[in-house]
C-alpha positions in Angstrom: 25.8 13.1 34.1 26.7 9.9 32.1 26.8 10.8 28.2 25.1 8.6 26.0 23.6 7.8 22.8 21.7 4.3 23.7 19.8 3.7 26.9 19.4 -0.2 27.3 16.9 -1.4 29.8 16.5 -4.7 31.7 12.8 -6.0 32.3 12.8 -7.9 35.3 13.5 -6.1 38.8 14.1 -3.0 36.7 10.7 -2.1 34.6 8.6 -4.5 36.6 7.8 -7.4 39.4 6.2 -10.6 37.7 7.5 -13.0 40.1 4.0 -13.2 42.2 2.1 -13.7 38.9 4.8 -16.2 37.4 5.3 -18.5 40.3 1.6 -19.1 40.0 1.7 -19.5 36.4 4.8 -21.8 36.6 3.3 -23.9 39.3 0.1 -25.0 37.3 2.6 -26.0 34.7 4.1 -27.7 37.0 1.3 -29.9 38.4 0.1 -30.4 35.2 3.5 -31.9 33.6 3.7 -34.9 36.1 7.1 -34.4 36.7 8.9 -35.0 40.0 9.5 -31.1 40.2 9.7 -28.6 43.0 6.8 -26.1 43.2 8.2 -22.3 43.1 7.7 -19.1 44.9 8.0 -15.3 44.0 11.2 -14.6 46.4 12.8 -17.8 44.9 12.4 -16.5 41.3 13.6 -13.1 42.3 16.7 -15.0 42.9 16.6 -16.3 39.4 15.3 -13.9 37.2 17.8 -12.3 34.9 19.5 -15.8 34.3 19.2 -17.5 30.7 15.9 -19.9 30.7 18.1 -23.1 30.6 20.3 -22.1 33.7 16.8 -20.9 35.4 15.8 -24.7 34.8 19.0 -26.2 36.1 18.7 -24.6 39.2 14.9 -25.2 39.8 15.0 -28.9 38.7 18.4 -30.7 39.3 17.0 -33.8 39.1 14.7 -33.9 35.8 16.6 -35.0 33.0 17.4 -32.2 30.1 14.7 -33.0 28.1 12.3 -32.9 31.0 13.5 -29.9 31.6 13.0 -28.3 28.3 9.6 -29.6 27.9 8.6 -27.9 31.7 10.3 -24.8 31.0 8.4 -24.3 27.5 5.2 -25.2 29.4 6.1 -22.4 31.9 6.8 -20.0 29.5 3.5 -20.5 28.0 1.7 -20.6 31.2 3.7 -17.3 31.9 3.2 -15.3 29.0 -1.1 -16.3 29.4 -0.8 -15.2 32.9 0.9 -11.7 32.0 -1.6 -11.1 29.4 -4.6 -11.9 31.9 -3.2 -10.2 34.9 -5.0 -7.0 35.9 -2.5 -5.5 38.6 -0.1 -2.8 38.2 3.2 -4.7 38.7 5.3 -2.0 37.3 7.7 -0.1 39.5 6.6 3.3 40.2 6.7 5.8 37.5 8.3 3.4 34.7 6.3 4.2 31.8 6.3 8.1 32.7 9.9 8.0 32.9 10.4 5.9 29.8 8.3 7.9 27.8 9.9 11.0 29.0 13.5 9.6 28.3 12.4 8.6 24.8 11.9 12.4 23.8 15.4 12.9 24.5 16.9 9.2 24.0 17.1 6.1 22.2 16.0 3.5 24.2 16.7 -0.3 23.8 15.8 -3.6 25.6 17.9 -6.9 26.4 16.9 -9.5 28.5 18.0 -13.0 29.2 14.0 -14.3 28.7 12.1 -16.2 26.3 10.9 -15.2 23.1 7.8 -12.9 22.9 8.0 -11.8 26.4 9.6 -8.4 25.8 7.0 -7.6 23.2 4.6 -8.6 25.9 6.3 -6.0 28.4 5.7 -3.1 25.9 2.2 -4.0 25.4 1.8 -4.2 28.7 3.4 -0.9 29.9 2.3 1.1 27.0 5.9 1.8 25.6 6.3 -0.2 22.2 6.7 3.4 20.6 9.4 4.5 23.1 11.8 1.3 22.2 14.0 1.6 18.9 15.0 -2.1 19.5 15.3 -5.2 21.8 17.3 -8.6 22.0 16.7 -11.7 24.0 18.2 -15.1 25.0 15.0 -16.7 23.4 15.7 -15.2 20.3 19.3 -15.8 19.9 20.7 -18.6 22.5 22.9 -16.1 23.3 23.9 -14.9 27.0 23.4 -10.9 28.0 26.9 -10.2 26.9 26.5 -11.3 23.3 23.2 -10.2 23.0 24.6 -6.8 24.1 27.1 -6.7 21.4 24.4 -7.8 18.8 22.1 -5.1 19.6 25.4 -2.4 19.5 26.5 -3.5 16.4 23.1 -3.3 14.5 22.0 0.0 16.2 25.6 1.7 15.8 25.8 2.7 19.2 29.1 4.2 20.8 28.2 5.3 24.1 25.7 2.7 25.4 24.7 2.3 29.1 22.7 -0.4 30.6 19.8 0.2 33.7 19.8 -3.3 35.5 19.5 -4.9 39.0 21.9 -8.0 39.6 25.2 -8.8 39.2 24.6 -10.9 36.0 23.7 -8.0 34.6 27.0 -5.9 35.7 29.0 -8.9 34.9 27.4 -8.8 31.3 28.0 -5.3 30.8 31.6 -5.3 31.8 32.3 -8.1 29.3 30.3 -6.2 26.6 32.0 -2.7 27.4 28.8 -1.2 28.6 28.3 1.7 31.6 26.3 0.0 34.0 23.7 1.6 35.9 22.4 -0.2 38.9 18.5 -0.1 39.7 19.0 -0.8 43.6 15.3 -1.3 44.2 15.6 -4.8 42.5 16.0 -8.1 42.8 19.9 -8.2 43.3 23.2 -6.7 44.9 25.9 -5.2 42.6 29.4 -4.6 43.6 30.7 -2.3 41.0 28.9 0.4 38.7 28.8 3.6 37.0 26.0 5.0 39.0 23.0 3.7 41.1 19.4 4.8 41.2 16.9 4.3 44.0 14.0 4.5 42.1 13.3 4.4 38.6 12.5 8.2 37.6 15.8 9.2 38.8 17.0 8.1 35.4 15.7 11.5 34.3 18.6 13.2 35.9 21.1 11.1 35.4 22.0 11.2 31.7 23.1 13.5 29.0 23.3 13.3 25.2 26.5 12.2 23.5 27.9 15.6 21.6 
């Protein structure tokens, strides 16, 4: 059992898998922009999700100028938000909504992501969990990486014994830098070397935590 007074959740690869929807949306933006930019696919995006948006742009389109990358990523994000809003398919991992609602009855829940502004709000809306999340922070809002955003959230909410649930080595590295215990969601997009605990299903989180005395 991990004692905590604040559970912080990642989004992509932890709460849901939007890569199929996003790949289609981004490819429309790529086609519309007229740049010599490579198309994307879901498996490729799984390797990129979790990184800050500027790093993803650098990885996907190294041949573009910085200005072109900025414009293209902005358009990709617009198309992405539209596509996710319109999506009717359940792309959340099994038992995510029920588990979050159950956890929220006992613990304070938060979200920190390297996503663009508005994405966390959309995630909460689509999964109907906004009333379960006490606070959130992201790269698109602050321009900062995950470790710094974790520190901001911890300070803002006075969290003393935080734990972060994520799926990539980047998540684990950010947690180590910010002094946050890391729980690896092994069903997600990444492979992680060191972690305080591992879950193979999201609902296993129900048996993992204990309130800080």
